[in-house]
C-alpha positions in Angstrom: 10.1 15.0 -0.3 10.6 13.0 -3.5 7.3 11.1 -3.2 5.1 14.5 -2.6 2.9 13.0 -0.3 -0.2 14.9 0.6 -3.6 14.8 2.5 -6.2 13.1 0.4 -3.8 10.9 -1.6 -4.3 7.3 -2.3 -1.3 5.0 -2.0 -0.8 1.3 -2.9 2.3 0.0 -0.9 3.0 -3.3 -3.0 4.9 -5.8 -1.0 4.0 -4.0 2.5 5.5 -6.8 4.5 4.8 -5.7 8.2 3.5 -2.4 7.2 6.7 -0.2 7.8 5.8 2.1 4.9 2.2 1.6 5.0 1.8 3.2 8.4 4.1 6.0 7.4 2.0 6.9 4.3 -1.2 6.5 6.2 0.0 9.4 8.5 1.3 11.5 5.5 -2.1 11.1 3.7 -4.2 11.7 6.6 -7.8 10.5 7.3 -9.1 11.7 3.8 -6.4 9.6 2.1 -6.1 5.7 1.9 -3.3 3.4 1.8 -3.6 0.0 0.3 -1.1 -2.5 1.9 -0.6 -5.3 -0.5 1.3 -8.3 0.0 1.3 -12.0 -0.9 1.5 -13.1 2.7 -1.6 -13.3 4.7 0.0 -13.3 7.9 1.8 -9.8 7.0 -1.5 -8.6 6.1 -3.4 -9.7 9.3 -0.6 -8.3 11.4 -1.1 -5.0 9.6 -4.6 -5.2 10.1 -4.1 -5.7 13.9 -1.6 -2.9 14.2 -4.1 -0.5 12.5 -6.8 -1.2 15.0 -4.2 -0.8 18.0 -3.2 2.6 16.5 -6.4 3.8 15.5 -5.3 3.9 12.1 -8.6 3.6 9.7 -7.1 4.8 6.3 -5.3 1.5 5.7 -6.8 -1.4 3.5 -5.2 -4.7 3.1 -5.2 -6.5 -0.2 -4.0 -10.0 -1.1 -1.8 -10.2 -3.9 -1.7 -13.8 -5.9 0.1 -14.7 -8.8 1.3 -11.1 -9.5 -2.0 -9.8 -9.4 -4.5 -8.1 -7.0 -7.7 -6.3 -7.1 -8.2 -2.5 -6.8 -10.5 0.1 -8.5 -9.5 1.6 -11.7 -8.4 5.4 -11.5 -7.8 5.5 -7.8 -4.0 5.3 -7.1 -1.9 8.5 -7.0 1.1 6.7 -6.0 2.6 2.8 -6.5 5.2 2.2 -4.2 7.4 -0.8 -4.2 10.7 -1.4 -2.3 12.5 -4.4 -3.2 9.7 -6.3 -4.7 10.2 -6.0 -8.7 12.9 -8.7 -8.8 10.1 -11.2 -7.5 7.9 -10.5 -10.4 8.2 -12.7 -13.3 6.9 -10.4 -16.2 7.7 -7.0 -15.1 6.7 -5.2 -18.3 3.4 -6.6 -18.1 2.8 -6.3 -14.6 3.8 -2.6 -14.6 1.3 -2.2 -17.7 -1.8 -3.7 -15.8 -1.0 -0.9 -13.0 -1.6 1.9 -15.4 -5.3 1.4 -15.5 -5.5 2.0 -11.6 -3.4 5.1 -11.7 -5.0 8.4 -11.5 -4.2 11.4 -13.9 -0.8 12.7 -12.7 -0.3 9.1 -10.8 3.4 7.9 -10.3 5.2 4.6 -9.7 8.1 4.8 -7.2 10.5 1.8 -7.3 13.3 1.1 -4.9 15.4 -1.8 -5.9 18.5 -3.4 -5.0 21.6 -2.9 -7.4 23.5 -5.8 -8.3 26.1 -5.9 -5.7 29.6 -7.5 -6.1 30.2 -10.8 -8.1 29.7 -13.0 -4.9 27.1 -10.7 -3.1 24.0 -12.5 -2.0 22.0 -10.3 -4.2 23.9 -11.0 -7.3 24.0 -14.7 -6.6 20.3 -15.1 -5.7 18.6 -12.9 -8.3 17.5 -10.2 -5.6 18.2 -7.4 -8.0 17.1 -5.4 -11.0 19.7 -3.4 -12.5 18.3 0.1 -12.8 18.8 0.4 -16.5 16.7 -2.8 -17.0 13.8 -1.7 -15.0 14.0 1.8 -16.7 13.7 0.1 -20.1 10.9 -2.3 -18.6 8.9 0.6 -17.3 9.6 2.4 -20.9 8.0 -0.9 -22.6 4.9 -0.7 -20.2 4.1 3.1 -21.3 5.9 5.1 -18.5 8.5 7.6 -18.6 11.2 8.3 -16.0 10.3 11.3 -13.8 13.2 11.1 -11.0 16.4 9.1 -10.8 17.4 9.7 -7.1 20.9 8.7 -5.9 19.9 8.6 -2.4 20.5 4.9 -1.4 24.1 3.2 -1.5 22.6 -0.5 -2.2 19.5 0.5 -4.1 18.3 2.6 -7.1 15.4 4.8 -6.5 13.3 5.8 -9.6 9.9 7.6 -10.0 7.9 7.2 -13.3 4.8 8.6 -14.8 2.3 7.6 -17.6 
């Protein structure tokens, strides 16, 4: 798999919403790994916490994000994962630059983001996309290099970056 998840890894799911990916990551990293479900919406985080208790999933920690920032220890994350989140960030290069201190050696950032779509698409009309080339440039400006450009999704780009 492109994300190369394994036992004992630490993953930060930025924009976790209702936890769809967070719970799958928790299974993949096992009890020795950890998943940080990060979101701005406290109701989503509360839902994830309740679901984790019901499922006996003890390796998920919820983290509230405010003003494009959140608290995590330095040098603790193997993978930052973002799905359809980056178009909401105000200053992406700065934001991505701040993530680097939290990445472990060899850590990566995986970004799935909407493609622009047609001239009258919802995504284009409401700015719910970031062109892949723009994202790659911003990540380069923040000190990352493109590791993988996966052509798997019809309406989204899927890129993976390393320091």
